[in-house]
N, C-alpha and C positions, 0 to 999 in steps of 0.2 A: 804607417803613413804611406809607404810605397804601394801597398794594396789599395788604399783609398785613392791615391793618385791614378793608379791603373784603372780602377773602376770609373772614376770621373772621366778619363780619356775615352773609355769604352762607351759611356753614356753619351758623351758629346758626339762621337762618331756615329752612334746609333740615331741620334736626333738629326744629324745632317743627312744620313742615308734616308731616313723617313721623310724629310722635307723634299729631297730629290724625287723619291718615289711618288709622293703626293703631287708634285708639279708635273711629272710625266703622266700620271693618271688623269689629271685635269686637262692636259694637252690632248690626250687621246679622246677624252669625253667631248671636248670642244670639236675635234675633227669629226666625230660621229654626228654630233649635233649640226654642224655646218653642212655636212653631206646630206642629211635629212632635209634641212632647209632648202638647199639647192635643188633637190628633187621636187620639193613642194612648189618652188617657183615655176617649174616647167609643167608639173603634173596637175596642179590644182585648177588652173583656168578652165580646161575642158570638163573637169569633173564638176566644178561649180556651175557651169553652164548646163550640163546634163541633169544634175540633181536639184539645183535651186533656181535655174533660169537666170543666172547672173552672167552678164556679159562684161568682160574686163574693159576698162578704159585705158589702162596702161599695164606695165609689168608689175608683178609683186616684188617687193624688196624687203630688206631688213631695215627697220626704222628705230630711231631713238627719240623718245618723248621726254620733254623736260618735266621734272617732278615738281618744280616750283622752288626747289632748293638749289642754290647756286652750284653749278657744275655737276649736278646729279641728274641721271637720266634713267628711264625705264626702257629696256630693250624689248622690242617687238619683233619676233622672228619672221612673221609674215604680215605684210602691210600693203594695201593697195585699194584702188577705187574701181567700182563696177556699177552697172545699172541693172535694175530688175524692174520690169514693167514700167520703164521710163524714169524710174526714181533712182537717184544717185545713192549708192550704198558703199559704206566703208567696210573693207574686209580686213579683219585682224585675226591672226592665228599664231599658234605655238607649234613647234616641231619637237617632239620628245620621243625618247625610246619607250618610256612608260609614263603614266600620269597618276596623280593621287588627288584626293579631295583638297589637300592643302595647295597644290599647284593650280587646281581649278579656281580656288578662291583667290589666289594671287593673280591669276589671269583675269578674273572678273574686275579686279581693281585697275588693271591696265585698260580694260574696255571702258570703264567709267572715266578714267583720265583722258583717254582718246576722245570720247564723246564730248567731254568738257572742252578740250583743246580745239576740236573741229566744230564746236557749237552745233552739235546734232544730238538727237535722242539716241540712247543706247539701243533702241529697237531698230534703228537704221544702220546697225552694225552687224555684219555677217561674221559670226564667231566660229572659227574652225580650229581643230587640233589634228595634226598629223602625228600618228603614233605607231610604234611597232607592236606594242602590247598594252592591253587594258583589261582590268578585271571587270566582271559583269556588274557589280554594284557601283563601281566608279563610272562605267559607261552610262548606267541608269542616272546617276547623279549629274553627269555631264549633259545628258539629253534634257534633264529637268531644268538646268541652268540656261539652256538655249544653244549649247555647243553642238556643232556638227563634227563628228569624228570620222576621219579617214585613216584606215589602217594601211600599212605598207606591205604587209605579208612578206612573201619570199621574193617577189619581183619588185622592181622599183615603181614608185608612184608614177613616174613619167611613162614607163612602159604601159601601165594600166590605162593611162589617159590616151596614149597613142592607139591602144587596142580598140578604143571606142570607134 
């Protein structure tokens, strides 16, 4: 009985330690993600102008779109409006350390929801992903879905934009 009690205390302590470790890792992951998003807000506008001819109307921000269910929202890492050839264009993006097909599919659902909420066609949305790393087949899939990928590499996205 004493051995059983000791084992149960050890398991309880292990579960608590695991929970704390998971919370700390999530916090670190959030910090990396927010840093990448912040770089994107500064670095993307000149890159979008250079590569896609898109002029920003205002700053890029983090936005939350209502899902239609009370109190539930979709987080959009990069959100803003620009103009291309005089036509107003919504810019929606993700900032990730790496991406997968699953994340691209989830992102496409966000694009569709944004188009619905803004009452525009999804073709009027500029879709971008800022990423540290992407596998070749995932990049090919992203391009097929209409995403423009920007890699951060070793220097910050903002530095690359300033170097233009």
